[in-house]
C-alpha positions in Angstrom: -16.1 6.7 -9.4 -12.9 8.8 -9.3 -10.6 9.1 -6.5 -11.9 12.7 -5.9 -15.5 11.6 -5.7 -14.7 8.8 -3.4 -12.5 11.2 -1.1 -15.5 13.7 -1.1 -17.7 10.8 -0.1 -15.3 10.0 2.9 -15.0 13.5 3.8 -18.9 13.8 4.4 -18.4 12.3 7.7 -16.1 15.0 9.1 -15.7 13.3 12.5 -14.6 10.1 11.3 -12.4 11.8 8.6 -10.7 13.8 11.4 -10.2 10.7 13.6 -8.7 8.9 10.6 -6.3 11.6 10.0 -5.1 11.7 13.6 -5.0 7.9 14.1 -2.8 7.6 10.9 -0.5 10.4 11.9 0.1 8.9 15.3 1.5 5.9 13.6 3.8 8.2 11.6 4.9 9.6 14.8 5.7 6.2 16.2 7.8 5.7 13.1 9.7 8.9 13.8 10.5 7.9 17.3 11.6 4.4 16.3 14.0 5.7 13.5 15.4 8.3 15.9 16.5 5.5 18.3 18.5 3.8 15.5 21.9 5.6 15.2 22.5 4.3 11.7 19.1 4.6 10.3 20.0 6.5 7.2 22.8 4.1 6.5 20.2 1.2 6.8 18.1 2.9 4.4 21.1 3.6 1.9 22.1 0.0 2.1 18.6 -1.3 1.7 17.9 0.9 -1.4 21.2 -0.2 -3.0 20.3 -4.0 -2.4 16.9 -3.4 -4.0 18.3 -1.4 -7.0 20.9 -4.3 -7.6 18.4 -6.9 -7.2 15.8 -5.3 -9.7 18.7 -4.8 -12.2 19.3 -8.6 -12.3 15.8 -9.7 -11.2 15.6 -12.6 -13.7 18.6 -14.1 -12.3 17.6 -13.9 -8.7 14.1 -15.2 -9.3 15.5 -18.1 -11.2 18.0 -18.8 -8.4 15.3 -18.7 -5.7 13.2 -21.1 -7.6 16.1 -23.5 -8.2 16.9 -23.7 -4.6 13.2 -23.9 -3.5 12.8 -27.0 -5.7 15.8 -28.5 -4.4 14.5 -27.9 -0.8 11.5 -30.0 -1.7 8.9 -27.3 -2.5 7.0 -27.2 -5.9 7.2 -23.8 -7.8 4.5 -22.4 -10.0 4.6 -19.4 -12.4 1.7 -17.0 -12.8 1.9 -14.4 -15.4 -1.1 -12.5 -14.2 -3.9 -12.4 -11.7 -6.0 -14.9 -13.5 -3.1 -17.3 -13.6 -2.6 -17.1 -9.8 -6.2 -17.7 -9.2 -6.3 -20.8 -11.5 -3.2 -22.3 -10.2 -4.3 -21.9 -6.7 -7.8 -23.2 -7.4 -6.3 -26.3 -9.1 -3.9 -27.0 -6.3 -6.9 -27.0 -3.8 -9.2 -29.0 -6.1 -6.5 -31.6 -6.5 -6.1 -32.1 -2.7 -10.1 -31.8 -2.2 -9.6 -28.8 -0.1 -12.8 -27.0 1.0 -11.6 -24.9 4.1 -8.7 -22.7 3.8 -7.1 -20.3 6.2 -5.2 -17.3 4.9 -2.7 -14.9 6.4 -2.5 -11.3 5.2 -1.4 -10.9 1.6 -1.7 -7.8 -0.3 -0.9 -9.8 -3.5 -3.9 -12.1 -3.1 -6.1 -9.0 -2.7 -4.6 -7.4 -5.8 -5.5 -10.6 -7.7 -8.9 -11.3 -6.3 -8.2 -14.7 -4.8 -10.8 -14.9 -2.1 -13.8 -14.0 -4.3 -12.5 -16.5 -6.9 -12.1 -19.5 -4.5 -15.5 -18.7 -3.0 -17.3 -19.2 -6.4 -15.7 -22.7 -6.4 -17.2 -23.7 -3.1 -14.0 -23.1 -1.0 -14.4 -21.4 2.3 -11.6 -18.9 2.7 -11.0 -17.4 6.2 -8.7 -14.3 6.5 -6.8 -14.9 9.9 -5.2 -11.6 10.4 -7.5 -9.8 12.8 -7.8 -6.7 10.6 -8.3 -8.6 7.5 -11.0 -10.8 9.3 -12.8 -7.7 10.4 -13.0 -6.3 6.9 -13.7 -9.7 5.4 -16.7 -10.0 7.7 -17.9 -6.6 6.6 -17.5 -7.2 2.9 -14.9 -4.6 2.7 -11.4 -4.4 1.1 -8.4 -3.4 3.4 -7.9 0.3 3.6 -4.3 0.1 4.5 -1.3 -2.1 3.6 -0.3 -3.0 7.2 -3.4 -2.1 9.2 -6.4 -3.3 7.1 -9.1 -2.1 9.4 -7.6 1.3 10.3 -10.6 3.1 8.9 -12.9 1.5 11.7 -13.6 2.4 15.1 -14.2 0.1 18.2 -17.9 0.4 17.9 -17.8 -0.6 14.2 -15.8 -3.8 15.2 -18.3 -4.4 18.2 -21.3 -4.2 15.8 -19.7 -6.5 13.3 -18.7 -9.1 16.0 -22.2 -8.9 17.4 -23.6 -9.8 14.0 -21.2 -12.6 13.2 -19.8 -13.9 16.5 -22.6 -13.2 18.8 -20.6 -11.0 21.3 -22.8 -8.8 23.5 -24.4 -5.7 21.7 -22.5 -2.5 22.4 -19.2 -4.3 23.2 -16.2 -2.1 22.6 -13.5 -3.5 24.8 -10.5 -4.4 22.6 -9.5 -7.3 24.9 -12.7 -8.9 25.0 -13.3 -8.3 21.3 -9.9 -10.0 20.6 -10.8 -13.0 22.7 -14.0 -13.4 20.8 -12.1 -13.4 17.4 -9.4 -15.7 18.7 -12.1 -18.2 19.9 -13.8 -18.1 16.5 -10.5 -18.7 14.6 -9.1 -21.4 16.8 -11.8 -23.8 15.5 -11.2 -22.7 12.0 -7.4 -23.2 12.2 -7.9 -26.7 13.5 -10.6 -27.6 10.7 -8.4 -26.0 7.9 -7.3 -28.3 5.2 -4.9 -25.8 3.5 -3.0 -22.6 4.6 -2.2 -19.7 2.3 0.4 -17.2 3.2 1.8 -14.2 1.5 5.7 -13.5 1.4 7.6 -10.5 2.7 11.0 -11.5 1.4 12.3 -14.5 -0.5 16.1 -15.2 -0.3 17.5 -16.2 -3.5 20.6 -17.8 -2.1 18.7 -20.5 0.0 15.3 -20.8 -1.4 13.9 -19.5 1.9 10.6 -17.5 2.3 10.1 -15.1 4.9 6.8 -14.1 6.6 6.4 -11.4 9.1 3.3 -11.0 11.3 2.4 -9.8 14.7 -0.2 -12.4 15.5 1.3 -15.8 14.7 -1.5 -16.5 12.5 0.6 -17.5 9.4 2.5 -20.0 11.5 -0.7 -21.8 12.6 -2.0 -21.7 8.7 1.3 -22.9 7.5 1.8 -25.8 9.9 -1.5 -27.2 11.1 -2.9 -28.3 7.5 -1.0 -30.5 5.3 -1.0 -28.1 2.3 0.8 -24.8 2.5 0.7 -22.4 -0.5 2.8 -19.2 -0.5 2.0 -16.5 -3.1 4.7 -13.9 -3.8 5.2 -11.3 -6.4 8.7 -11.5 -8.3 9.7 -8.3 -6.6 9.9 -9.9 -3.2 13.3 -11.6 -3.9 16.5 -10.3 -2.1 19.8 -11.9 -3.1 21.2 -13.2 0.3 20.3 -14.2 3.7 22.9 -11.8 5.0 20.7 -8.9 3.8 17.7 -9.9 5.4 18.5 -8.4 9.0 18.7 -5.0 7.3 15.2 -5.2 6.0 14.0 -6.7 9.2 15.1 -3.5 11.1 13.6 -1.3 8.6 10.3 -3.0 8.2 8.6 -3.0 11.5 9.9 0.4 12.6 8.6 2.1 9.3 5.3 0.3 9.6 4.2 0.6 13.1 7.2 1.9 15.2 8.1 -1.6 16.7 11.7 -2.7 16.7 10.8 -5.9 14.9 7.6 -7.9 14.1 6.5 -10.3 16.8 6.7 -13.2 14.5 9.4 -13.4 11.6 9.0 -17.0 10.2 11.4 -18.6 7.6 9.8 -21.3 5.4 12.5 -23.5 3.5 11.0 -26.9 3.2 7.8 -28.8 3.7 7.6 -31.1 6.8 7.5 -34.8 6.3 3.9 -35.8 5.1 3.1 -32.3 3.8 3.3 -30.2 0.6 4.7 -26.7 0.2 3.8 -24.8 -3.0 5.1 -21.4 -4.1 3.3 -19.3 -6.6 5.6 -16.6 -8.2 3.3 -13.9 -9.8 4.2 -11.2 -12.3 0.9 -9.6 -12.9 2.4 -6.2 -14.5 5.6 -6.1 -12.6 7.8 -6.7 -15.6 6.0 -3.9 -17.3 7.1 -1.6 -14.3 10.6 -3.3 -14.5 11.2 -2.3 -18.0 10.3 1.4 -17.1 13.6 3.0 -16.0 11.7 5.9 -14.1 9.1 3.7 -12.4 11.4 0.7 -11.7 12.4 1.9 -8.2 8.7 1.4 -7.1 9.3 -2.3 -7.3 11.7 -1.9 -4.4 8.8 -1.2 -2.0 8.6 -3.5 1.1 5.0 -2.6 1.7 5.7 -0.9 5.2 3.0 1.6 4.7 5.0 4.6 5.9 4.2 6.5 2.8 0.5 6.1 3.6 0.9 7.1 7.2 2.6 10.5 6.3 0.6 11.4 3.2 -1.8 14.3 3.9 -4.1 13.1 1.1 -4.4 9.5 2.1 -4.9 10.6 5.7 -7.8 12.6 4.7 -9.3 10.6 1.9 -9.1 7.1 3.2 -7.7 4.0 1.6 -10.9 3.1 -0.1 -10.8 6.2 -2.2 -7.9 4.7 -4.4 -10.0 2.1 -6.2 -10.4 -1.7 -6.0 -7.5 -2.5 -8.4 -4.7 -0.7 -6.6 -2.9 -0.4 -3.3 -3.8 2.8 -1.5 -1.6 5.7 -0.9 1.4 7.2 -2.8 2.9 3.7 -3.6 -0.4 2.6 -4.8 -0.8 5.6 -7.1 2.7 4.9 -8.6 2.4 1.2 -9.2 -1.0 1.5 -10.7 0.0 4.6 -12.7 3.2 2.7 -13.9 1.0 0.1 -15.6 -1.6 2.4 -17.1 -1.0 6.2 -16.5 -4.0 7.5 -18.2 -6.4 5.0 -16.4 -5.0 6.1 -13.1 -4.3 9.7 -13.7 -6.6 10.8 -10.8 -4.3 9.0 -8.3 -1.2 10.7 -9.7 -2.9 14.0 -8.8 -4.0 12.5 -5.4 -0.8 14.2 -3.9 0.4 17.6 -2.7 3.9 16.6 -3.9 5.1 17.6 -0.5 7.9 15.1 -0.7 7.0 13.5 2.7 6.4 10.0 1.3 9.8 9.9 -0.4 11.4 11.1 2.9 10.1 8.2 5.1 10.4 5.4 2.6 12.8 3.1 4.1 14.3 1.9 0.6 14.2 5.5 -0.7 11.7 5.1 -3.6 11.6 8.4 -5.3 7.8 8.6 -5.1 7.4 12.5 -5.4 9.3 12.4 -8.7 7.3 9.4 -9.9 4.1 10.9 -9.3 5.1 14.1 -11.0 6.0 12.0 -14.0 3.0 10.1 -14.0 0.9 13.3 -14.0 2.9 14.3 -17.2 2.2 10.9 -18.8 -1.5 10.8 -18.0 -2.1 14.6 -19.2 -3.6 13.2 -22.5 -6.5 11.8 -20.5 -7.3 15.3 -19.0 -10.4 17.1 -20.3 -10.4 20.1 -22.5 -10.8 22.5 -19.5 -7.5 21.1 -17.9 -5.7 21.3 -21.2 -6.7 24.7 -21.8 -5.8 26.0 -18.3 -2.3 24.5 -18.7 -1.8 26.0 -21.9 -2.8 29.5 -20.8 -0.8 29.2 -17.5 2.3 28.1 -19.6 1.9 30.9 -21.9 1.6 33.4 -19.0 4.5 32.1 -16.7 7.0 31.8 -19.6 7.3 35.4 -19.7 7.8 37.5 -16.5 6.3 40.8 -17.7 3.2 39.0 -19.1 2.8 37.3 -15.6 3.1 40.6 -14.0 0.4 42.3 -16.1 -2.1 39.3 -15.5 -1.3 39.4 -11.8 -2.3 43.0 -11.6 -5.5 42.5 -13.9 -6.2 39.6 -11.3 -6.1 41.8 -8.3 -8.3 44.6 -9.9 -10.9 41.8 -10.9 -10.8 40.2 -7.5 -11.9 43.8 -6.0 -15.0 44.2 -8.3 -16.0 40.7 -9.0 -17.9 40.0 -5.7 -20.0 43.2 -6.1 -20.7 42.5 -9.9 -22.0 39.0 -9.2 -23.6 39.5 -5.8 -21.3 37.2 -4.1 -19.6 37.1 -0.7 -16.5 39.4 -0.2 -13.2 38.0 -1.0 -10.2 38.8 1.1 -8.5 42.2 0.5 -5.7 42.3 -1.8 -2.7 44.3 -1.0 -2.2 47.4 -3.1 1.4 46.5 -3.3 2.2 43.2 -5.4 4.4 40.5 -4.2 7.3 41.6 -6.5 7.0 45.1 -5.2 7.2 43.7 -1.6 10.3 41.7 -2.2 11.9 44.6 -4.0 11.2 46.9 -1.2 12.8 44.3 1.3 15.9 43.9 -0.8 16.4 47.7 -1.2 16.0 48.0 2.5 18.9 45.6 3.2 
């Protein structure tokens, strides 16, 4: 099913669609307030964009440096060329340790690679411990947002889900009581877990340190209670120096939720005595994007979700409309399209090209220009009607007089068409064309 079809399906529940729009825009407003409170906000964005551009220009060097330091610190580094390799590597690590119970913190990379479903087929129980992730996991859904996985759900939806799976009272909608129920359920799972899997927000090449940002502390519990900790990261998560980290931390939370900083910022450098720390570094198409000069800046994304929160299309179509193999929103459309423009051409068109996504991006990814480029690349996948319409429009708009003549003809047709076909009346067209009106204004000056 294409993005327009899924979006149309989402819009059938007009009340929920309107609520979703307002809820996401509220997060955007919080981001604006947080950014306005930082006097050097644009300077931070400039610095972060320069760091990301520099890193991507020498990504092979910094990823190798990261791996060398990680190994020196006592971690074991694994390389995964694609999603299947990640699934196989993690599965083998768990099998070797005879692990049957895993707790996992939020990781869009493991969602991208389908890790949960794979591990469950091997008999491993995987429990997502981020509250939003846990909610959608219990519902058999995918996250609808990069930062807030269950943003598309209301309190009543969560209450019904917890009633079915955690035996909370029917009709419970109080956020505090629902959170307590989830905490009670997860506490025992943390204590029983034999391995913890976390994502990585930033990886510091100069020290082999891995940074994980959460608001619930669940990643810390998953990393420290079991004896086996597996970190999964894309090659794009590396930054050169620890000195650069504060810049990204100041930008990340403010852009994501309007907070000054995430509640927990954890740095993992080496395994504790008697434990193992494994790092799986994943490509899965990222080097393809890296080689593409126009799409490369998208790898600078720090997964804050700000472009989703401001996008008028995402807000009205929901995250699930973007397909199972991509991130939602503008950044998802760009990263998916950069790998296969024709396959994901509908996502490139899921944009008004208003430019708001690029304006709020904390690392200044040129998303509007990239979406426009992907439309051009995917044009070959359009049907004959779209191609014919573009050809006619190009022919008309290339010549001013031709465009004027067609405009006048269209105005005449619009006046008679409703009566001719028995349709409802269309808005009345002014007798004076746009050109005539502008000409009159200029002459009046």
